[in-house]
NUBAMI-364230 format. One record per residue (C-alpha): x negated, z negated, y; residue number from 1. Coordinates in steps of 0.02 Angstrom, whole numbers. Layout:
<nodes>
+--------+--------+--------+-----+
!     px !     pz !     py !  nr !
+--------+--------+--------+-----+
!      X !      Z !      Y ! NUM !
...
+--------+--------+--------+-----+
</nodes>
This chain:
<nodes>
+--------+--------+--------+-----+
!     px !     pz !     py !  nr !
+--------+--------+--------+-----+
!   -266 !   -823 !   1651 !   1 !
!   -401 !   -945 !   1595 !   2 !
!   -289 !  -1013 !   1458 !   3 !
!   -251 !   -837 !   1397 !   4 !
!   -438 !   -795 !   1388 !   5 !
!   -471 !   -955 !   1292 !   6 !
!   -332 !   -912 !   1168 !   7 !
!   -405 !   -736 !   1141 !   8 !
!   -579 !   -809 !   1115 !   9 !
!   -511 !   -932 !    987 !  10 !
!   -420 !   -793 !    892 !  11 !
!   -579 !   -686 !    889 !  12 !
!   -682 !   -832 !    823 !  13 !
!   -551 !   -869 !    688 !  14 !
!   -549 !   -686 !    635 !  15 !
!   -738 !   -685 !    623 !  16 !
!   -735 !   -840 !    514 !  17 !
!   -618 !   -756 !    389 !  18 !
!   -705 !   -679 !    240 !  19 !
!   -675 !   -493 !    218 !  20 !
!   -682 !   -397 !     56 !  21 !
!   -837 !   -288 !     24 !  22 !
!   -731 !   -130 !     24 !  23 !
!   -656 !   -180 !    192 !  24 !
!   -829 !   -212 !    264 !  25 !
!   -889 !    -39 !    207 !  26 !
!   -737 !     49 !    282 !  27 !
!   -760 !    -43 !    447 !  28 !
!   -945 !      6 !    451 !  29 !
!   -902 !    190 !    420 !  30 !
!   -771 !    184 !    557 !  31 !
!   -897 !    110 !    681 !  32 !
!  -1029 !    242 !    640 !  33 !
!   -902 !    383 !    661 !  34 !
!   -843 !    307 !    824 !  35 !
!  -1021 !    302 !    893 !  36 !
!  -1057 !    481 !    834 !  37 !
!   -895 !    543 !    913 !  38 !
!   -941 !    459 !   1077 !  39 !
!  -1117 !    534 !   1073 !  40 !
!  -1049 !    706 !   1024 !  41 !
!  -1152 !    717 !    864 !  42 !
!  -1006 !    705 !    740 !  43 !
!  -1000 !    855 !    624 !  44 !
!   -828 !    918 !    578 !  45 !
!   -798 !    971 !    399 !  46 !
!   -737 !   1149 !    377 !  47 !
!   -557 !   1166 !    318 !  48 !
!   -548 !   1213 !    135 !  49 !
!   -449 !   1367 !     89 !  50 !
!   -386 !   1379 !    -88 !  51 !
!   -429 !   1564 !    -95 !  52 !
!   -602 !   1547 !    -15 !  53 !
!   -765 !   1512 !   -106 !  54 !
!   -791 !   1343 !    -22 !  55 !
!   -637 !   1265 !   -101 !  56 !
!   -645 !   1149 !   -250 !  57 !
!   -499 !   1245 !   -327 !  58 !
!   -483 !   1430 !   -360 !  59 !
!   -335 !   1542 !   -397 !  60 !
!   -360 !   1633 !   -562 !  61 !
!   -247 !   1755 !   -652 !  62 !
!   -241 !   1706 !   -835 !  63 !
!   -120 !   1743 !   -977 !  64 !
!      9 !   1827 !   -865 !  65 !
!     19 !   1694 !   -727 !  66 !
!    -79 !   1640 !   -574 !  67 !
!   -156 !   1468 !   -595 !  68 !
!   -259 !   1346 !   -492 !  69 !
!   -423 !   1317 !   -585 !  70 !
!   -545 !   1177 !   -545 !  71 !
!   -724 !   1229 !   -507 !  72 !
!   -805 !   1142 !   -657 !  73 !
!   -689 !   1237 !   -776 !  74 !
!   -718 !   1402 !   -686 !  75 !
!   -889 !   1426 !   -768 !  76 !
!   -812 !   1406 !   -940 !  77 !
!   -679 !   1536 !   -900 !  78 !
!   -809 !   1658 !   -834 !  79 !
!   -915 !   1638 !   -992 !  80 !
!   -762 !   1663 !  -1102 !  81 !
!   -709 !   1818 !  -1005 !  82 !
!   -885 !   1893 !  -1020 !  83 !
!   -887 !   1861 !  -1207 !  84 !
!   -719 !   1948 !  -1228 !  85 !
!   -770 !   2088 !  -1109 !  86 !
!   -625 !   2058 !   -989 !  87 !
!   -636 !   2038 !   -800 !  88 !
!   -578 !   1864 !   -745 !  89 !
!   -494 !   1901 !   -578 !  90 !
!   -415 !   2065 !   -626 !  91 !
!   -251 !   2091 !   -536 !  92 !
!   -108 !   2131 !   -655 !  93 !
!    -40 !   2306 !   -653 !  94 !
!    147 !   2316 !   -627 !  95 !
!    239 !   2417 !   -756 !  96 !
!    350 !   2554 !   -691 !  97 !
!    535 !   2522 !   -714 !  98 !
!    576 !   2709 !   -714 !  99 !
!    479 !   2848 !   -803 ! 100 !
!    501 !   3034 !   -774 ! 101 !
!    514 !   3129 !   -939 ! 102 !
!    516 !   3317 !   -964 ! 103 !
!    672 !   3392 !  -1043 ! 104 !
!    686 !   3558 !  -1131 ! 105 !
!    815 !   3683 !  -1079 ! 106 !
!    826 !   3796 !   -926 ! 107 !
!    987 !   3721 !   -857 ! 108 !
!    947 !   3537 !   -890 ! 109 !
!    841 !   3509 !   -734 ! 110 !
!    674 !   3507 !   -829 ! 111 !
!    647 !   3319 !   -793 ! 112 !
!    749 !   3161 !   -805 ! 113 !
!    720 !   2981 !   -748 ! 114 !
!    727 !   2854 !   -889 ! 115 !
!    725 !   2663 !   -877 ! 116 !
!    582 !   2581 !   -972 ! 117 !
!    690 !   2428 !  -1011 ! 118 !
!    857 !   2467 !  -1089 ! 119 !
!   1004 !   2413 !   -983 ! 120 !
!   1141 !   2297 !  -1044 ! 121 !
!   1292 !   2379 !  -1122 ! 122 !
!   1408 !   2235 !  -1077 ! 123 !
!   1424 !   2138 !   -915 ! 124 !
!   1545 !   1989 !   -911 ! 125 !
!   1677 !   1990 !   -775 ! 126 !
!   1673 !   1800 !   -756 ! 127 !
!   1522 !   1688 !   -746 ! 128 !
!   1527 !   1558 !   -885 ! 129 !
!   1437 !   1393 !   -855 ! 130 !
!   1284 !   1363 !   -961 ! 131 !
!   1293 !   1227 !  -1092 ! 132 !
!   1160 !   1095 !  -1064 ! 133 !
!   1092 !    985 !  -1200 ! 134 !
!   1151 !    806 !  -1198 ! 135 !
!   1017 !    684 !  -1143 ! 136 !
!   1082 !    541 !  -1246 ! 137 !
!   1221 !    491 !  -1363 ! 138 !
!   1375 !    407 !  -1290 ! 139 !
!   1348 !    255 !  -1400 ! 140 !
!   1176 !    231 !  -1321 ! 141 !
!   1240 !    234 !  -1141 ! 142 !
!   1226 !     79 !  -1034 ! 143 !
!   1389 !    -20 !  -1022 ! 144 !
!   1438 !   -104 !   -859 ! 145 !
!   1569 !   -241 !   -859 ! 146 !
!   1654 !   -312 !   -705 ! 147 !
!   1574 !   -476 !   -648 ! 148 !
!   1744 !   -562 !   -653 ! 149 !
!   1760 !   -529 !   -841 ! 150 !
!   1657 !   -668 !   -919 ! 151 !
!   1687 !   -755 !  -1087 ! 152 !
!   1828 !   -881 !  -1070 ! 153 !
!   1921 !   -789 !   -931 ! 154 !
!   2110 !   -777 !   -951 ! 155 !
!   2163 !   -595 !   -927 ! 156 !
!   2332 !   -509 !   -902 ! 157 !
!   2361 !   -355 !  -1010 ! 158 !
!   2432 !   -204 !   -918 ! 159 !
!   2458 !    -77 !  -1059 ! 160 !
!   2493 !    -68 !  -1244 ! 161 !
!   2609 !   -165 !  -1358 ! 162 !
!   2564 !   -332 !  -1278 ! 163 !
!   2576 !   -277 !  -1095 ! 164 !
!   2624 !   -419 !   -978 ! 165 !
!   2551 !   -552 !  -1092 ! 166 !
!   2403 !   -664 !  -1054 ! 167 !
!   2253 !   -679 !  -1171 ! 168 !
!   2081 !   -760 !  -1177 ! 169 !
!   1925 !   -653 !  -1165 ! 170 !
!   1801 !   -697 !  -1304 ! 171 !
!   1657 !   -575 !  -1271 ! 172 !
!   1608 !   -397 !  -1226 ! 173 !
!   1567 !   -281 !  -1372 ! 174 !
!   1427 !   -151 !  -1380 ! 175 !
!   1545 !     -9 !  -1335 ! 176 !
!   1597 !    -97 !  -1174 ! 177 !
!   1768 !   -147 !  -1241 ! 178 !
!   1831 !   -325 !  -1222 ! 179 !
!   1867 !   -436 !  -1372 ! 180 !
!   2022 !   -544 !  -1336 ! 181 !
!   2136 !   -663 !  -1428 ! 182 !
!   2305 !   -743 !  -1385 ! 183 !
!   2288 !   -861 !  -1476 ! 184 !
!   2409 !   -786 !  -1603 ! 185 !
!   2513 !   -947 !  -1618 ! 186 !
!   2555 !   -946 !  -1432 ! 187 !
!   2592 !   -764 !  -1390 ! 188 !
!   2567 !   -662 !  -1552 ! 189 !
!   2411 !   -574 !  -1487 ! 190 !
!   2281 !   -557 !  -1627 ! 191 !
!   2096 !   -526 !  -1603 ! 192 !
!   2088 !   -350 !  -1534 ! 193 !
!   1989 !   -235 !  -1420 ! 194 !
!   2047 !   -191 !  -1243 ! 195 !
!   1973 !    -78 !  -1109 ! 196 !
!   1920 !   -172 !   -952 ! 197 !
!   2021 !    -52 !   -844 ! 198 !
!   2182 !   -109 !   -929 ! 199 !
!   2169 !   -294 !   -886 ! 200 !
!   2179 !   -405 !   -731 ! 201 !
!   2050 !   -545 !   -728 ! 202 !
!   2119 !   -712 !   -667 ! 203 !
!   2023 !   -856 !   -589 ! 204 !
!   2076 !   -970 !   -733 ! 205 !
!   1926 !   -991 !   -848 ! 206 !
!   1890 !  -1095 !  -1003 ! 207 !
!   1725 !  -1158 !  -1073 ! 208 !
!   1718 !  -1072 !  -1244 ! 209 !
!   1531 !  -1099 !  -1272 ! 210 !
!   1574 !  -1204 !  -1426 ! 211 !
!   1680 !  -1063 !  -1503 ! 212 !
!   1582 !   -972 !  -1639 ! 213 !
!   1640 !   -793 !  -1672 ! 214 !
!   1593 !   -719 !  -1843 ! 215 !
!   1447 !   -597 !  -1835 ! 216 !
!   1541 !   -460 !  -1927 ! 217 !
!   1672 !   -451 !  -1786 ! 218 !
!   1612 !   -294 !  -1696 ! 219 !
!   1676 !   -118 !  -1662 ! 220 !
!   1665 !    -67 !  -1846 ! 221 !
!   1769 !   -220 !  -1891 ! 222 !
!   1920 !   -146 !  -1800 ! 223 !
!   1907 !     29 !  -1873 ! 224 !
!   2070 !     71 !  -1962 ! 225 !
!   2086 !    165 !  -2125 ! 226 !
!   2178 !    332 !  -2118 ! 227 !
!   2349 !    323 !  -2201 ! 228 !
!   2448 !    466 !  -2278 ! 229 !
!   2579 !    553 !  -2172 ! 230 !
!   2763 !    514 !  -2197 ! 231 !
!   2860 !    642 !  -2303 ! 232 !
!   2977 !    762 !  -2211 ! 233 !
!   3163 !    721 !  -2211 ! 234 !
!   3219 !    896 !  -2266 ! 235 !
!   3087 !    908 !  -2404 ! 236 !
!   3170 !    919 !  -2577 ! 237 !
!   3019 !    836 !  -2659 ! 238 !
!   3024 !    687 !  -2541 ! 239 !
!   3131 !    587 !  -2664 ! 240 !
!   2993 !    593 !  -2795 ! 241 !
!   2847 !    565 !  -2676 ! 242 !
!   2785 !    388 !  -2657 ! 243 !
!   2811 !    314 !  -2486 ! 244 !
!   2649 !    292 !  -2385 ! 245 !
!   2583 !    118 !  -2361 ! 246 !
!   2602 !     42 !  -2189 ! 247 !
!   2454 !    -41 !  -2105 ! 248 !
!   2433 !   -226 !  -2142 ! 249 !
!   2287 !   -339 !  -2095 ! 250 !
!   2172 !   -389 !  -2237 ! 251 !
!   2150 !   -567 !  -2300 ! 252 !
!   1976 !   -572 !  -2223 ! 253 !
!   2047 !   -528 !  -2053 ! 254 !
!   2183 !   -660 !  -2068 ! 255 !
!   2053 !   -791 !  -2111 ! 256 !
!   1943 !   -743 !  -1963 ! 257 !
!   2094 !   -749 !  -1847 ! 258 !
!   2137 !   -926 !  -1904 ! 259 !
!   1958 !   -990 !  -1885 ! 260 !
!   1936 !   -919 !  -1709 ! 261 !
!   2109 !   -976 !  -1651 ! 262 !
!   2079 !  -1153 !  -1716 ! 263 !
!   1921 !  -1165 !  -1610 ! 264 !
!   2008 !  -1094 !  -1455 ! 265 !
!   2156 !  -1213 !  -1475 ! 266 !
!   2038 !  -1362 !  -1486 ! 267 !
!   1960 !  -1307 !  -1320 ! 268 !
!   2135 !  -1294 !  -1242 ! 269 !
!   2182 !  -1468 !  -1304 ! 270 !
!   2026 !  -1544 !  -1225 ! 271 !
!   2067 !  -1470 !  -1054 ! 272 !
!   2140 !  -1587 !   -922 ! 273 !
!   2284 !  -1463 !   -885 ! 274 !
!   2320 !  -1425 !  -1068 ! 275 !
!   2510 !  -1437 !  -1044 ! 276 !
!   2512 !  -1304 !   -908 ! 277 !
!   2386 !  -1194 !   -999 ! 278 !
!   2494 !  -1186 !  -1156 ! 279 !
!   2643 !  -1134 !  -1049 ! 280 !
!   2536 !  -1013 !   -947 ! 281 !
!   2476 !   -921 !  -1103 ! 282 !
!   2645 !   -918 !  -1190 ! 283 !
!   2745 !   -848 !  -1042 ! 284 !
!   2734 !   -666 !   -989 ! 285 !
!   2677 !   -605 !   -819 ! 286 !
!   2805 !   -522 !   -707 ! 287 !
!   2842 !   -476 !   -526 ! 288 !
!   2996 !   -521 !   -425 ! 289 !
!   3065 !   -453 !   -262 ! 290 !
!   2939 !   -433 !   -121 ! 291 !
!   2793 !   -470 !   -237 ! 292 !
!   2650 !   -344 !   -239 ! 293 !
!   2501 !   -357 !   -358 ! 294 !
!   2376 !   -290 !   -230 ! 295 !
!   2420 !   -434 !   -113 ! 296 !
!   2411 !   -570 !   -245 ! 297 !
!   2266 !   -678 !   -300 ! 298 !
!   2261 !   -707 !   -487 ! 299 !
+--------+--------+--------+-----+
</nodes>
């Protein structure tokens, strides 16, 4: 017990030695005075403020067709303005009647008739159509999230498209969220192209492509194709005299960019310690055999 008392005394002395902020000292002093007044029974309780009463700092005022909370300092300005205009400030709004009784001529017409002040709709839809809301932002300005496993230099397996089953190297993620990949073209005939991240499997095999410099003009606009003319119909009599439409072919600029990027990627592959296996790994296609399930495999 003696040791416990000594420990408490030490803690009290250490707390007293600590310097308190001036605001903290003031709050503690107020608390002590209130505590003493409460014990003596001399503490005065503040009356509860009602928003509709005169003691409140806010007041409910009807202005311009709506009820509003008005602060007391601005109330005097509103009263002066209302007096100048000759309008009462707290005048309750009069509700307009929805139906008016009108007299009608004719002995057999009932003399009076009830008429709606607001004309009713002539058409009521049978089905409720959802309201169209304004878009909050363009799709191109949306935030793009890429899987953490898809980093530059990761070897991915393509699941859809012309090159499905092939392996490619991820170069970077574009502004639209699409992945920029390359084969390289010499190994598996995959050029630089865009792929959605949902259509690839990320493997654990990664390369250090920090030295690879991709041209700045290679972006989403770079891959936009030009619209070609439609093919002529087979049964069309004029099809013999119509020039055949041009098929899509990559431009010389695109071929040059492909060669420059592939040369840098191949140099990275050659410097790798397992270069022999990597060349075979990229050139061969991915496939499943009996009793092999992709959801049970580690890539």
